[in-house]
C-alpha positions as CSV (number, residue, x, y, z in Angstrom):
1,X,7.4,-30.4,-4.6
2,X,8.2,-27.5,-2.1
3,X,8.4,-23.8,-2.5
4,X,9.6,-20.7,-0.5
5,X,7.8,-17.4,-0.5
6,X,9.6,-14.3,0.6
7,X,7.6,-11.2,1.2
8,X,7.5,-7.8,2.8
9,X,4.1,-6.5,4.1
10,X,3.5,-3.2,5.9
11,X,-0.2,-3.4,6.6
12,X,-1.0,-7.0,5.8
13,X,-2.0,-6.9,2.1
14,X,1.1,-8.8,0.8
15,X,1.1,-11.2,3.7
16,X,-2.6,-11.9,3.1
17,X,-1.9,-12.9,-0.5
18,X,1.1,-15.0,0.6
19,X,-1.2,-17.0,2.9
20,X,-3.5,-17.5,-0.1
21,X,-0.7,-18.8,-2.2
22,X,0.2,-21.3,0.6
23,X,-3.5,-22.3,1.1
24,X,-4.0,-22.8,-2.8
25,X,-0.7,-24.7,-3.2
26,X,-1.7,-27.0,-0.3
27,X,-4.7,-28.1,-2.4
28,X,-2.1,-29.8,-4.7
29,X,0.0,-31.2,-1.7
30,X,2.6,-28.7,-2.3
31,X,4.1,-27.0,0.9
32,X,5.1,-23.4,1.0
33,X,7.5,-21.9,3.6
34,X,6.8,-18.1,4.3
35,X,9.7,-15.9,5.1
36,X,9.5,-12.3,6.1
37,X,12.1,-10.1,4.1
38,X,12.5,-8.0,7.3
39,X,14.4,-10.9,8.8
40,X,16.9,-11.2,5.9
41,X,20.2,-9.5,6.9
42,X,22.7,-10.9,4.3
43,X,22.9,-12.9,1.1
44,X,23.6,-16.0,3.3
45,X,20.1,-15.7,4.8
46,X,18.5,-16.2,1.3
47,X,18.1,-20.0,1.4
48,X,16.9,-21.7,-1.8
49,X,18.4,-25.1,-1.3
50,X,15.8,-27.8,-1.0
51,X,13.1,-25.7,-2.8
52,X,11.7,-26.3,-6.3
53,X,10.3,-22.9,-6.8
54,X,10.6,-19.4,-5.4
55,X,7.9,-16.7,-4.9
56,X,8.5,-13.1,-4.0
57,X,5.7,-10.7,-2.9
58,X,6.0,-7.0,-2.5
59,X,3.7,-3.9,-1.9
60,X,4.0,-1.0,-4.2
61,X,5.5,2.4,-3.6
62,X,4.6,4.7,-6.5
63,X,4.4,1.6,-8.8
64,X,7.8,0.3,-7.7
65,X,8.8,-2.1,-4.9
66,X,10.0,-0.4,-1.7
67,X,13.7,-0.1,-1.0
68,X,13.6,-3.0,1.5
69,X,12.4,-5.3,-1.3
70,X,14.9,-3.9,-3.8
71,X,17.8,-4.4,-1.4
72,X,16.6,-7.9,-0.8
73,X,16.7,-8.7,-4.5
74,X,20.2,-7.5,-4.7
75,X,21.3,-10.1,-2.2
76,X,20.4,-13.0,-4.5
77,X,23.3,-14.9,-5.9
78,X,23.4,-15.9,-9.6
79,X,21.3,-18.9,-10.1
80,X,23.1,-22.2,-9.3
81,X,20.3,-24.5,-10.1
82,X,17.0,-24.5,-12.1
83,X,14.3,-23.0,-10.0
84,X,10.9,-21.7,-11.1
85,X,10.1,-18.1,-10.1
86,X,6.8,-16.3,-9.3
87,X,6.6,-12.5,-8.5
88,X,3.6,-10.6,-7.4
89,X,2.7,-7.1,-6.1
90,X,-0.1,-5.8,-4.1
91,X,-1.5,-2.3,-4.6
92,X,-4.8,-0.4,-4.7
93,X,-4.8,-0.2,-8.5
94,X,-5.4,-3.0,-10.9
95,X,-1.8,-3.2,-11.9
96,X,1.8,-1.8,-11.2
97,X,5.3,-1.8,-12.6
98,X,6.6,-3.6,-9.5
99,X,6.4,-7.3,-10.7
100,X,8.2,-6.4,-14.0
101,X,10.9,-4.5,-11.9
102,X,11.3,-7.5,-9.7
103,X,11.4,-10.1,-12.5
104,X,13.9,-7.9,-14.5
105,X,16.2,-7.6,-11.5
106,X,16.4,-11.4,-11.0
107,X,16.5,-12.2,-14.6
108,X,20.0,-10.7,-14.7
109,X,21.0,-13.4,-12.2
110,X,19.5,-16.2,-14.3
111,X,16.0,-16.5,-12.6
112,X,13.1,-16.5,-15.2
113,X,9.6,-15.7,-14.0
114,X,7.0,-18.2,-14.8
115,X,4.4,-16.1,-13.3
116,X,4.4,-12.2,-12.9
117,X,1.2,-10.6,-11.6
118,X,-0.2,-7.6,-9.9
119,X,-3.0,-8.2,-7.3
120,X,-5.5,-5.4,-6.5
121,X,-5.9,-5.1,-2.7
122,X,-7.6,-2.5,-0.4
123,X,-6.2,0.9,-0.4
124,X,-4.3,1.4,2.8
125,X,-3.2,4.9,1.9
126,X,-6.5,6.4,1.0
127,X,-5.9,9.3,3.3
128,X,-3.2,10.5,1.0
129,X,-4.4,9.4,-2.4
130,X,-7.4,7.5,-3.7
131,X,-10.7,6.5,-2.2
132,X,-11.4,4.9,1.2
133,X,-12.8,1.4,0.7
134,X,-15.9,0.3,2.5
135,X,-16.5,-3.1,4.0
136,X,-18.4,-4.4,0.9
137,X,-15.6,-3.2,-1.4
138,X,-13.0,-4.8,0.8
139,X,-14.9,-8.1,0.6
140,X,-15.2,-7.9,-3.1
141,X,-11.5,-7.0,-3.6
142,X,-10.4,-10.0,-1.4
143,X,-12.6,-12.4,-3.1
144,X,-11.2,-11.4,-6.5
145,X,-7.6,-11.4,-5.2
146,X,-8.1,-15.0,-3.9
147,X,-9.5,-16.0,-7.2
148,X,-6.4,-14.6,-9.1
149,X,-4.1,-16.4,-6.8
150,X,-6.0,-19.7,-7.3
151,X,-5.8,-19.2,-11.1
152,X,-2.1,-18.4,-10.9
153,X,-1.4,-21.5,-8.9
154,X,-3.5,-23.7,-11.2
155,X,-1.6,-22.4,-14.3
156,X,1.7,-23.0,-12.3
157,X,0.9,-26.5,-11.5
158,X,-0.1,-27.1,-15.2
159,X,3.3,-25.7,-16.3
160,X,1.6,-22.6,-17.8
161,X,2.9,-19.1,-17.4
162,X,0.9,-16.1,-16.2
163,X,2.8,-13.0,-17.3
164,X,1.4,-9.5,-17.0
165,X,3.6,-7.1,-18.9
166,X,4.4,-3.4,-18.4
167,X,5.2,-1.2,-21.4
168,X,8.6,0.3,-21.8
169,X,7.2,3.8,-21.6
170,X,5.2,3.2,-18.4
171,X,8.2,1.5,-16.8
172,X,10.5,4.5,-17.5
173,X,8.0,7.0,-16.5
174,X,7.1,5.3,-13.2
175,X,10.8,5.0,-12.4
176,X,11.1,8.7,-12.5
177,X,8.0,9.0,-10.3
178,X,9.3,6.5,-7.9
179,X,12.6,8.3,-7.6
180,X,10.8,11.5,-6.8
181,X,8.6,9.7,-4.2
182,X,11.6,8.0,-2.7
183,X,13.3,11.3,-2.1
184,X,10.3,12.7,-0.5
185,X,9.7,10.0,2.0
186,X,11.7,11.7,4.8
187,X,9.5,14.8,4.4
188,X,6.2,12.9,4.1
189,X,7.1,10.8,7.2
190,X,7.1,14.0,9.2
191,X,3.3,14.0,8.8
192,X,3.0,10.9,11.2
193,X,2.6,11.7,14.9
194,X,0.9,10.4,18.0
195,X,-1.7,11.8,20.4
196,X,-2.1,11.9,24.1
197,X,-4.4,8.8,23.6
198,X,-1.2,6.8,23.1
199,X,-1.4,3.9,25.7
200,X,2.4,3.4,25.6
201,X,1.9,-0.3,24.9
202,X,5.0,-0.4,22.7
203,X,3.3,-2.4,19.8
204,X,4.3,0.1,17.2
205,X,7.8,0.4,18.6
206,X,8.4,-3.5,18.5
207,X,6.9,-3.9,15.0
208,X,8.4,-0.9,13.2
209,X,10.5,-2.4,10.2
210,X,13.0,0.3,10.5
211,X,13.3,0.7,14.3
212,X,12.1,4.2,13.8
213,X,9.9,4.7,16.9
214,X,10.8,5.7,20.5
215,X,8.9,6.8,23.5
216,X,9.4,10.3,24.7
217,X,7.4,12.6,26.9
218,X,4.7,9.8,27.3
219,X,3.9,9.2,23.7
220,X,5.3,7.6,20.6
221,X,7.8,9.6,18.7
222,X,8.6,8.9,15.0
223,X,12.1,9.7,13.7
224,X,13.8,10.0,10.3
225,X,14.2,6.4,9.1
226,X,10.5,6.0,8.3
227,X,9.7,4.1,5.2
228,X,5.9,5.0,5.2
229,X,4.8,1.4,5.4
230,X,1.9,2.7,7.6
231,X,2.0,-0.3,9.9
232,X,2.0,1.9,13.0
233,X,-1.2,3.6,12.0
234,X,-3.1,0.4,11.6
235,X,-1.8,-1.7,14.6
236,X,-2.4,1.0,17.3
237,X,-5.0,-0.4,19.6
238,X,-5.9,3.1,20.7
239,X,-5.9,4.5,17.1
240,X,-3.6,7.2,18.4
241,X,-1.3,7.5,15.4
242,X,-2.2,10.4,13.1
243,X,-1.3,11.5,9.6
244,X,-1.2,15.3,9.1
245,X,-2.9,15.4,12.6
246,X,-6.0,13.6,11.1
247,X,-7.5,10.5,12.8
248,X,-7.4,7.6,10.4
249,X,-10.2,5.0,10.0
250,X,-8.3,1.7,10.4
251,X,-9.7,0.0,7.4
252,X,-6.9,-2.5,7.5
253,X,-7.7,-3.6,11.1
254,X,-8.8,-7.2,10.0
255,X,-6.2,-7.8,7.2
256,X,-3.3,-6.7,9.4
257,X,-4.1,-9.5,11.8
258,X,-2.4,-11.9,9.4
259,X,1.0,-10.4,10.2
260,X,3.2,-12.1,12.7
261,X,3.5,-9.2,15.0
262,X,5.7,-9.1,18.2
263,X,3.0,-8.6,20.9
């Protein structure tokens, strides 16, 4: 048996979970190929041939998957063979509408989710909303996240489903919230800037999913294509990227190491 896991991860949370899926499936001698959604340019790049099951992982933007994931889902052809599906989201809350949204999108094309789960991960956007996680809280969250992945994989291997549902009212309400948030991203992204501490290493420029960063006047400049993935804030070795001119404690500094960055 072999599976493929497609994911997008801004600051490492969704990739960290992807790695745990691969590790836990390996205990059953099942191989998982990981594919970054950033590298998918067309429908022809979505390869399912030779795989027995499909996993899709996404972060959450106002309860929904970000546009890069939604666009990816739209690239899927109608199902041509029977393939099992697992969808998961990562977010600071205990649950989100994103898994239901992803499963519903693919259901229209013939893919039926055997597992549909939300996985709580450290809050990478605490400087805008919520509480900053401390080291002990992060350890606890990661322990529980791995346990949830382990349970999901065990159920999957036993042919049992793990479906977390979202009410119709919550789904409709969150869709409205997401649409408002999506339209505000260009304005919110204007809050990101860099300081004179910028070492001009180019790490943020090379790893921006949107190609939104350039160097001008000796520092990183952020343009209008930002998707607010927050990667630039957490990968800066000088911690020179600011949000609303505030220095951010890089709480994701360890988790983000799991990303395959362009050094």
